[in-house]
C-alpha positions in Angstrom: 0.0 0.0 0.0 1.5 3.3 -1.1 0.5 6.7 0.1 -0.7 7.7 -3.4 -3.6 5.2 -2.9 -5.4 7.9 -1.0 -8.0 6.8 1.5 -7.4 3.0 1.9 -9.9 0.5 3.2 -9.9 0.1 7.0 -12.1 -2.8 8.3 -12.0 -2.9 12.1 -13.1 -6.5 12.2 -10.2 -7.6 10.0 -7.5 -5.9 12.1 -9.1 -5.9 15.5 -6.4 -8.0 17.2 -3.7 -5.7 15.9 -5.6 -2.6 16.8 -6.0 -3.8 20.4 -2.4 -4.6 20.8 -1.2 -1.4 19.1 -3.4 0.7 21.4 -1.8 -0.9 24.4 1.7 -0.4 23.0 0.8 3.3 22.4 -0.4 3.6 26.0 3.1 2.5 27.2 4.6 5.3 25.2 1.8 7.8 26.1 2.4 7.2 29.8 6.0 8.2 29.3 4.7 11.5 28.1 2.4 11.7 31.1 5.3 11.0 33.5 7.8 13.4 31.9 5.7 16.4 30.7 4.2 19.2 32.9 0.4 19.2 32.9 -1.0 21.4 30.1 -4.6 22.5 29.8 -7.2 19.8 28.8 -4.5 17.1 28.7 -2.8 18.5 25.7 0.6 17.4 27.1 -0.1 13.6 26.6 -1.2 13.0 22.9 0.9 11.6 20.1 1.1 13.4 16.7 0.9 12.2 13.1 4.2 12.5 11.3 5.8 11.5 8.0 6.4 7.9 9.1 3.8 7.2 11.7 2.9 8.6 15.1 5.3 10.2 17.6 5.5 12.0 20.9 7.3 15.1 19.7 10.1 16.2 22.1 9.9 15.5 25.8 12.4 16.7 28.4 14.0 14.1 30.7 16.1 16.2 33.0 18.4 18.2 30.7 18.1 15.7 27.9 15.5 15.6 25.2 13.6 12.5 24.2 11.4 11.5 21.3 9.7 8.2 20.6 8.2 7.4 17.2 6.1 4.5 15.9 7.6 4.3 12.4 5.0 2.4 10.3 7.0 2.8 7.1 10.2 1.0 8.2 8.3 -0.8 11.0 10.4 0.3 14.0 9.9 1.8 17.4 12.5 4.6 17.5 13.9 6.1 20.6 15.7 9.3 19.9 17.6 11.4 22.5 19.8 14.5 22.4 22.6 12.5 23.9 23.4 10.0 21.1 22.4 7.8 18.2 18.9 6.6 17.7 17.9 3.3 19.4 15.2 1.1 17.8 13.6 -2.2 17.7 11.3 -3.9 15.1 7.6 -3.7 15.3 6.4 -7.3 15.0 4.2 -9.7 16.9 5.1 -9.5 20.6 3.1 -9.2 23.8 2.5 -6.0 25.6 4.7 -7.2 28.4 7.6 -7.8 25.9 7.1 -4.4 24.3 7.1 -2.8 27.7 10.3 -4.6 28.7 12.0 -3.8 25.4 11.2 -0.1 25.5 12.3 0.3 29.1 15.6 -1.4 28.3 16.2 0.9 25.4 15.4 3.9 27.6 17.8 2.8 30.3 20.5 2.1 27.6 20.0 5.7 26.4 20.4 7.0 30.0 16.7 7.8 30.6 15.4 6.7 34.0 11.6 7.0 34.3 8.8 5.2 36.0 5.2 5.1 34.6 1.8 4.1 35.7 1.6 0.5 34.3 -2.2 0.2 34.3 -3.8 0.9 30.9 -6.4 3.7 30.7 -9.9 3.6 29.1 -9.9 -0.1 28.3 -12.0 -2.8 29.8 -10.5 -5.5 32.0 -7.1 -3.7 32.0 -4.0 -5.8 32.5 -0.9 -4.1 33.8 1.7 -3.7 31.0 4.4 -5.9 32.6 1.9 -8.8 33.0 0.1 -8.6 29.7 1.0 -11.7 27.7 -2.5 -11.8 26.2 -2.3 -9.1 23.6 0.4 -9.9 21.1 -0.9 -9.6 17.5 0.7 -7.3 15.0 0.0 -7.0 11.3 2.4 -4.5 9.9 0.4 -3.8 6.8 -2.8 -3.1 8.8 -0.8 -0.7 11.1 0.6 1.1 8.1 -2.9 1.4 6.6 -4.2 2.8 9.8 -1.4 5.4 9.9 -2.2 6.5 6.4 -5.9 7.0 7.2 -4.8 9.1 10.1 -2.5 11.1 7.8 -5.4 11.8 5.5 -7.7 12.8 8.4 -4.9 14.9 9.9 -4.6 16.9 6.6 -8.3 17.7 6.5 -8.5 18.4 10.2 -5.5 20.8 9.9 -7.3 22.7 7.2 -10.5 22.8 9.2 -8.6 24.2 12.2 -7.6 27.3 10.2 -11.3 28.5 10.0 -11.5 29.4 13.7 -9.9 32.4 15.5 -10.5 31.3 19.0 -8.8 28.8 21.3 -8.4 25.5 19.4 -6.4 22.3 20.2 -3.7 21.0 17.9 -4.7 18.0 15.8 -3.6 15.2 18.1 -3.9 11.5 18.8 -5.2 10.4 22.2 -3.7 7.0 23.1 -6.3 6.3 25.8 -9.4 6.5 23.5 -7.3 5.7 20.4 -8.6 8.6 18.3 -7.4 11.6 16.4 -9.1 14.8 17.6 -9.4 18.5 17.0 -11.3 20.7 19.5 -12.6 24.2 19.6 -13.5 26.2 22.7 -16.1 28.9 23.2 -14.2 30.5 26.0 -17.0 29.9 28.6 -16.7 27.5 31.5 -18.7 24.2 31.4 -20.5 22.3 34.1 -18.6 19.5 35.8 -18.3 16.5 33.5 -20.0 13.3 34.7 -17.0 11.2 34.0 -15.5 8.7 31.6 -14.9 5.1 32.5 -11.3 4.3 33.0 -10.2 7.9 33.7 -10.0 9.7 37.1 -12.7 12.3 37.5 -10.1 15.0 38.1 -8.6 14.3 34.7 -12.0 14.3 32.9 -13.2 17.4 34.6 -10.1 19.4 33.8 -10.3 18.3 30.2 -13.9 19.4 29.9 -13.6 22.5 32.1 -14.7 24.7 29.3 -17.3 24.4 26.5 -16.1 22.5 23.5 -17.0 21.5 20.0 -14.9 18.5 19.2 -14.4 16.4 16.1 -12.3 13.4 15.4 -11.7 10.0 13.9 -11.4 6.6 15.5 -10.9 3.1 13.9 -13.7 1.4 15.8 -14.0 -0.8 18.9 -16.0 -3.8 20.0 -19.0 -1.7 20.9 -19.0 0.1 17.5 -16.9 -2.1 15.1 -16.4 0.3 12.2 -14.2 3.2 11.5 -15.9 6.6 11.8 -15.6 10.3 12.1 -17.4 11.9 15.0 -18.5 15.4 16.2 -19.9 16.3 19.6 -20.3 19.3 21.9 -19.9 19.5 25.6 -22.3 20.4 27.1 -24.5 19.2 24.3 -27.0 22.0 23.5 -30.7 21.3 23.2 -31.6 20.4 19.6 -28.2 19.3 18.6 -29.4 15.8 17.8 -32.0 17.2 15.4 -29.6 19.6 13.7 -28.9 19.7 10.0 -25.5 18.0 9.5 -23.9 17.2 6.2 -23.6 14.9 4.3 -26.9 13.0 4.4 -25.0 9.8 5.5 -24.2 11.5 8.9 -26.2 10.0 11.8 -26.9 11.0 15.4 -25.9 8.3 17.9 -28.1 8.5 21.0 -25.9 6.0 22.8 -22.7 8.0 22.2 -24.3 11.5 22.2 -22.5 12.6 19.0 -22.8 12.8 15.3 -21.1 10.0 13.3 -20.1 9.6 9.7 -18.7 6.3 8.7 -15.2 6.2 7.2 -16.5 4.2 4.3 -19.0 7.0 3.4 -16.1 9.4 3.2 -13.6 7.2 1.3 -16.3 6.0 -1.2 -17.5 9.6 -2.0 -16.5 11.4 -5.2 -14.4 13.9 -3.1 -13.5 12.5 0.3 -11.8 15.7 1.4 -14.8 17.8 0.6 -17.2 15.3 2.2 -15.2 15.2 5.5 -14.8 19.0 5.5 -18.6 19.4 5.1 -19.2 17.1 8.1 -16.7 19.0 10.2 -18.0 22.5 9.3 -21.7 21.7 9.4 -21.6 19.9 12.8 -19.5 22.7 14.3 -21.9 25.3 13.0 -24.9 23.5 14.4 -23.3 23.2 17.9 -22.1 26.8 17.8 -25.4 28.2 16.7 -27.4 26.2 19.3 -25.0 27.0 22.1 -24.9 30.7 21.2 -21.1 30.8 20.6 -19.6 34.1 19.5 -19.6 33.5 15.7 -17.2 36.3 15.2 -14.6 33.6 16.1 -15.2 32.0 12.7 -13.2 32.9 9.6 -12.4 31.7 6.2 -10.2 28.6 5.6 -6.5 29.4 5.6 -4.5 29.5 2.3 -0.8 28.7 2.0 1.4 31.8 1.7 -1.4 34.3 2.2 -1.7 36.1 5.6 -5.2 36.3 6.9 -6.8 39.7 6.4 -7.4 41.6 9.7 -10.1 44.2 10.5 -9.0 47.6 11.9 -9.4 48.0 15.7 -12.7 49.5 16.8 
């Protein structure tokens, strides 16, 4: 599968075992970010980021040293990079979560990085501590590469969508707990205390949702919803959001999840996947912002490469 194939097929059922294992591997790496990085608003210090070969932490500080860890899905390596020496790496191949944990910790120690992490996975049912998990060990390199390329396509459209808002907005980032790519906008107003998310401490959830949001993203599916999909939700969800007009016609409101869903297959099979996804992102945001009475002066036109955004004179 080459990048020029565009939006590839991604059938959750076919790569379920790999997805489950990969999510847990990513949690090991993500918990390193959690252990090494000062807390940033809404948990923005913990995600991974799409890059040219896969997903990575970006730079972290371990004392005076810098550390980066990348899942390289092109060359199929886990890469540990520090400011102190040459890269260290090992092959991404079928191995248990326990074996992955031991191997990564060995490479970190060999690179002079000493760090302890919380070894209990987050946001997964029947969590097994990383050092004891010999259950999850599947890895299909081609499926993982395909997943990364779907994320790369979504990241490109989300990044464009992000340019049409002048207010506070998150980076486009990948949350290893919920295993999804997300982009979030904020109205600037405080929100009521969040009721909680299974598998997360209430303090974490309530800080993440301390202010009103309109959030959109992509996830590859799970056992409860076994298909890849794009989503859009608001917190708090304004009255009437479930009945709003959201494009395209394939978009559906999920009462169980409290959000709008658009299947990945509906996007990839459309005549113009980028335009179809962008319409979903824009229309679901507009519906949430209108119903929640956001300041629509925060909206602006999509950004264009090389052209500064026009500014209005001060009042």
